[in-house]
N, C-alpha and C positions, 0 to 999 in steps of 0.2 A: 476388782475387788472381789473378794472371794465371801461366799455363801455365808461363811460364821462370823464375819465382820462387817453382815449392814445394819444388822443393831445400831450400830456407833455412830451410822449417818447422822441420826436422830439428835445425840449430844454434843457433835462437833459439827458445827452450821460450816467453816473453812473447808468443809471437804471436800472433792470433787464428788458430785450426786452418782450413784452408783448406775452400771446398766443394765436397768433390770429386764429387758424384755425380752429375755430368755423366762427368765423369773414366772413373769404375766403369763407365757405362755404354760408351763408347768406348775401352775400354783404354786409356788412357793412366797410369791410377796407380789404387792404393788406400789408405785406411789405415784404423787401426782405429777405427770409429764408436763401441767401448764405451770406450775408453779418451776417447778424444778429443772428446767431446759437439759435436756441432754447435751455433754459437751463442754460445757462452763463451770465453774467453780461458784458455789453456792455461800455467799458472803451473809451477815448477820445484819446488814445494813440491805437487804435485798427484801427480806420478807419477816413478819413476824414471828412468825413460827415457822417450826416447820413438819409436814404431815406425814406421817410414814407407818403405815397401815400392816403389823406385823406378817409374815410368812406361815400362811394354815398350807398344809401338805393337803394332795390329793384331794384339791376344792372339784364342785360341777361348776358346770358353766354359768348359769344362778348363782349361784356364790361370788365367780370372779366379775358379774357385769355388777353385781350389788354392793361390792368394793368398785368398781370405776364409777357409780352411780353417785356414793358417799362420798369419794376423792373430789368429783367434779361438784356436790351442793357445800363441799368446805372452800373449794375454790371461790362458785359465785358470794358465800357469807364471807370470807375474805377480802372481797374486792366491794364491802356492805351493800350487797342485792339482799333483800329480804327473802325470806323462806315462799316458795312458788304458792299460793292461796288466790283460791275464787274471791274475788272480789265483791263479788253478792250472792243471792240466792238463786237458783235453777227459775224459781217463779218469776223472780223480776228479771232476768234474760228474756223468758218465752217473750214476755210481754211487751218487750223492746222490736222482738224479731217477728213479731203478729201483731203489732200494730196494725189497723185501717185507714184507710186515706183521710177518715173526716177528722182520724184525733190529728193524726201528721197536719192537715191545714189547719189545725188551729192550733199548732204550735205557736210560741211565743218567740222573735228571734234570741233572747239568753234562754230559754226551755229550749230549743233547738238545740245550743250551742252545749248545755248542761248534759243532754241526752248522747250529743256526738263522742264528749268527752269521756263518759260513762259508757261508752263501745268502745271504743280507745282502750280503757282499762280490762276487760274482759277481753279482746281482743292481742293485746297483751299476755294476759295470762295465759292466752290457748296456745301464744307464741312461744311461750317457753315448754309448754307441754311438748309442742312439736321439738323442740330443741333436744328434749332429755329423749326421745325417740330413734331421730338421728344422731345423736351418740352411741344410743344402742347398735344401730345399722352401720356406724362407723366402726365400732371394734368389735363387731362380728364377723366382716367384712374380712379387719383384720386377720381378726383368727385362722380364719378357715383360708387366708393368702402363707400366714406360716403354716399352717399344715402343709400346702400345697410345696412350699419350699423346703419341707421338710421329707418328702417324700418324692423329690420330682424323679428323682432318680427312676422309681418305680414306674413312671411312665414311657410313653414314645414320645419325643421330640415333637412332633406333630400333633399330639394330643392338646384339643385346644381346651383353654383353661377353666371353663364351663363345662368341659366334659372331664376335667379334675377334679372340680368341685362337686360336681354329681359323686363320682367315684367314692371319693373319702366319705361324705353325707353317707352314701350304701352301706360301706365296711366300718364307720370308726362311730361308736355311740356318746363322745362327746362333738365331735360335729354334727350328730342329728341335732344334739341339745342346743350347741350355739345356731345351726340352721333356724330350728322352731322359734327363737327368741330373734332373728332378722327379720321369717319371714311374717311375724306378730309385729313389729316394731316397722318392718313399712309399709304395713298396710293401717297400722294407726298413723303413722305419719301422714300417710295420703290424706286421710279423713281429717285429722287435724289443720293440714294445708289448708284443705276446702275453706274448711269453718270458719278459719282465721280469715282466709281472702275474703268471702263473701261479709263476715261483720265490718271489716275494715271498709266494703267499700260501702255498708250503709249506711257506718258513719259518715265517709265522706259526706254521702249524700244528703244527711238531715244537717252536717255541717253548712251546705251549701243554700239547702231551702233556710235556715235559719238567716244566713247573708244575704241573701235574695228580701226576704223578707227587715233587714235592716232597713236597705237600700231604697226600698219601697217607702217606708216611715221616715228617711230623710229626704228623699226626694218623692213627694207626692205627687 
């Protein structure tokens, strides 16, 4: 499908989805690959709406990344997920994370169960933030890999992949921007993953305490 015909994809739901990999790299457009897998026809019965973002010439790395996030947000919305929102206030979560031993020991089984559920909600929220950073990491790595493929003949066949990436980042301003997105996303993802794991463990502990207390009440 030629570039001038890409706009027809939105109106014609029975056509084959355009292969926009090359357009994603050079910045002329993007569509949602999760909704429209490459290689097979898209029919009107497959999905309620077709999402196509019009091409924009000379996009920056940040602008491209924002389009990817927009497409993923629309995908989540399309499958019925609500927007990613914090379930409560910062003070509420801080109170749960800093409870002392006496407070925990005074929890009733029902209160412990409610608290475990609330912590699980925060865990889901943080995990969704983590997934957003992971999507950035995947996108950035693919962008750098595509640049390596384009300039592969510029390197000796024994040059390691890591060295090729370093050289591309050194010589190309777009690659530098992509790498900045990658580095920050990796740092945030690592921190979010650790926080999510900690809250998940705390929720499991509170749930276990509630269960133990309920068993003690039933079997004194």
